[in-house]
C-alpha positions in Angstrom: 15.4 -33.5 26.5 14.4 -30.5 28.6 17.2 -28.4 27.3 16.0 -28.9 23.7 12.4 -28.1 24.6 13.6 -25.0 26.5 15.7 -23.8 23.5 12.9 -24.4 21.0 10.2 -22.8 23.2 12.5 -19.8 23.9 13.3 -19.3 20.2 9.6 -19.5 19.1 8.4 -17.2 21.9 11.3 -14.7 21.2 10.5 -14.6 17.5 6.8 -14.1 18.1 7.5 -11.3 20.6 10.0 -9.7 18.2 7.4 -9.6 15.4 4.7 -8.3 17.7 7.0 -5.7 19.2 8.0 -4.5 15.7 4.3 -4.1 14.7 3.5 -2.2 18.0 6.5 0.1 17.6 5.6 0.9 14.0 2.0 1.8 15.1 3.3 4.0 17.9 5.7 5.7 15.5 2.9 6.3 13.0 0.5 7.6 15.8 3.2 10.0 17.1 4.5 11.3 13.8 1.7 10.8 11.4 4.0 8.9 9.0 5.4 5.5 8.5 8.7 4.8 10.1 11.6 5.5 7.8 13.2 2.7 5.8 16.8 2.4 7.1 18.1 1.7 3.6 16.3 4.6 2.0 18.8 7.4 1.1 16.0 9.9 1.0 14.9 9.3 4.6 16.0 12.1 6.9 19.0 10.9 8.8 17.7 12.1 12.2 14.4 10.2 11.8 16.3 7.1 10.6 18.6 7.2 13.6 15.8 7.8 16.1 13.8 4.9 14.6 16.8 2.6 14.6 17.5 3.3 18.3 13.9 3.1 19.5 13.0 0.0 17.5 16.2 -1.8 18.4 15.9 -1.0 22.1 12.3 -1.9 22.3 12.6 -5.2 20.4 15.7 -6.2 22.4 14.1 -5.4 25.7 11.0 -7.4 25.0 13.1 -10.3 23.6 15.2 -10.4 26.8 12.1 -10.3 29.0 10.5 -13.1 26.9 13.6 -15.3 27.2 13.9 -14.8 30.9 10.2 -15.5 31.4 10.3 -18.6 29.3 13.3 -19.9 31.2 11.5 -19.3 34.5 8.3 -20.8 33.4 10.0 -23.9 31.9 12.3 -24.2 34.8 9.4 -24.4 37.2 7.5 -26.8 34.8 10.4 -29.2 34.5 11.1 -29.2 38.2 7.5 -30.0 39.0 7.4 -32.8 36.4 10.6 -34.3 37.7 9.4 -34.4 41.4 
C-alpha cells in the first residue's frame, strides 16, 4: 500500500510544482524582457528567443520536479518507517 500512496503523492506534488514553476518562469521572463514568453509553435517568434525560452523553462521545470520527487520520497520514506515501528 505504501508504494501506491508514494506514487500518487509524488505524481500530485510533481504536477503541482510543474504548474507553479511554469507560472513563475513566465513571470520572470516577462519581468526580464517586458514581453510574454514566445509560443514555441509560433512561426513568427524569433528563433533565438524560442530556443532560450525552451531551454530555460525545460531546465527549470525539470529541476524543480526532480527536487519535488526526491523530497516526497524522503518525506514519505520517513513517515512510513515511523508508522511501521
